[in-house]
C-alpha positions, 0 to 999 in steps of 0.5 A, a space after each residue: 846705887 848711882 856711883 855703881 851705875 856711873 862705874 858701869 859707863 865711860 864718863 869720868 866722875 867726881 864724888 864727895 861724901 860727909 863723915 857718916 856717908 849720909 850726904 853725898 855729892 856725885 858729878 861727871 867731871 864735864 858738869 863740875 863747872 856748874 857747881 861751886 866746887 874746885 879741886 887740884 888733885 895729885 893722881 898717882 898718874 899726874 896732876 888734875 884740875 877740876 872745876 876751874 881753870 888750871 894753873 897757868 903755864 910755867 906757873 907752880 901749882 903751889 903758887 900763891 893767888 894772893 901773898 901772905 895768906 895765913 892763919 893770923 890767930 887761932 882760939 883753940 877749945 879750952 883745955 878744960 873743956 877738951 879734957 871732958 870730952 878726952 875723959 869720955 873717951 877714956 872711959 870707954 876705953 878702960 870699959 873695953 867698949 873701943 880700942 881707939 877713938 878719934 876725937 876732934 874739935 873746930 878752932 875759930 881762926 882768922 885769915 889774911 891776905 885776900 877777900 877769898 882766902 879759901 879759894 887763894 889757899 887752894 893755889 898756895 897749898 902743896 897738899 896732894 889734894 886741895 879742894 873748895 867746896 860752896 853751896 851744894 844744898 847738902 851742906 849749910 857751910 862752905 869749906 877747904 880742904 888741904 888733905 895729906 891723906 889718900 884714902 882708897 886707890 884702885 888701879 887695875 884690880 888692886 885696892 889700896 889704902 893709905 891710913 895716916 896715924 902719928 903725928 909729931 911736930 918738929 922742933 924749930 931752930 932754937 928749940 933745943 940748943 945742943 941740936 942746931 941741924 934741921 935734919 937731927 931735929 927731923 930725926 929726933 922727932 921721927 924717932 920719938 914718933 916711932 918709939 912711942 908705945 902709944 903711937 905704935 898701939 894707934 897705928 897697929 889697930 888702924 892698920 888692922 881695921 883697914 885689913 878688915 875693911 878692905 877684906 869686905 870687897 878684896 879676896 886677898 889682903 896683905 901690908 905692903 909697907 908698914 909706918 913709912 914716914 913723911 914730913 908736911 911743911 906748913 907756913 912757919 913749922 913741920 910735922 912728921 907723920 906715919 903711914 901705911 899702905 894696905 892693899 887687896 885683890 879685887 875681882 874683875 869687873 869691880 868698876 860696876 861695884 864701884 859705889 858698894 866697894 867705897 861705901 864698905 870702907 866708910 867712915 874712914 877707919 883712920 879717922 874714926 876708931 875701932 870697932 867702928 860701930 861702938 867708936 862712932 857711938 862714943 864720938 857723937 858722945 864726946 865731941 861738940 857737934 856734927 862733923 859735917 863733911 870734915 873726915 869725909 872723903 873726896 875722889 874721882 873714878 876715872 874710865 880706862 882711857 884716863 885711868 891706871 896707867 895713863 897720863 892725866 895731865 902734865 907732869 908725867 904718868 907712873 908705871 903701874 905696879 905689879 898687879 895693877 894693870 890698866 883699866 878704869 881707876 879711882 883715887 880718893 882722899 880723907 877730908 882732913 886739914 879742913 877750913 869751913 866757912 860761916 858767913 865771915 867766920 872760920 874755923 880749922 877742924 883738927 884731933 887725934 886718935 885716942 888710946 888707953 895710953 894717951 896723955 891728955 896734955 899731949 893730945 891737946 897739943 896735937 890738936 893745936 899743932 895741926 892748925 896749919 895749912 900744908 905747903 908740901 
């Protein structure tokens, strides 16, 4: 496997996989400039720019290249059509074929502010994974990603996964005349998210799935942090989300098996469901088209001199946690918050996890709420 071969060498490389892990783009970093790929990645050790010039000195990495890049209109899937897909999923859940299914759909949008808005948005967004991909001969569509969700990180001999499951829109000022303090509004949204039986079940199912996935390659697996929250700011709203960190211990020399380890985790559990194989069949039946690279993964492998515990760019390095040590490292993200382009048309793909407790209207609203560019 090519990923394994690269992992045995000392050339850092970039990788990109579609949702089903059937189409891959793998390229040494020093050759990436020859392809239509541009990325701004916030590694655990600092920022890394790929495929294009980094931000100029003194320019924030989330500074817009053109003012006012924004989504000016969106045309979500008709609610009745969404309900049909939702009912297909619910039928399988009731029969016990799955416990959790991630249901997603594309939404046509219009963008304003630049002739090449996707390139400009890579700078404008503050998401930790910002990626623009042009024609790679493995995809008929150009796309950009502004992902807040880490997938798998390996530092030293520790592998970690960070499934993000559970989202609430934070009401804006005036939504509740009795609550005007922004922090109180955030706490109210977080409280609703944390106490929801549906969200609790969804998150618990994903954590169990990821524990099993990590156990394929790791000889010891544990949950390091369970359901921690973060606020994602978009241009005109805020979302609160919950994630967990699940860790495992790898054997020495894992880098020679980097490809096997990575592919054993795919498709990503947080954007598929459990049990994974049957759930993928349900997704094919319920969704309108193939996801392509949406919900796939992208990341980098770095050799020891640029890997764990070492500084990879301005902004300083982080001391490795106990058990992480030094050596080669791998960092990756799930390709969510995703805009694709076909000709002059754009579509934003979004969705969420469906359980037996799900309410069709709340799930539809979550799909619509996620159609926004993360600023920070």
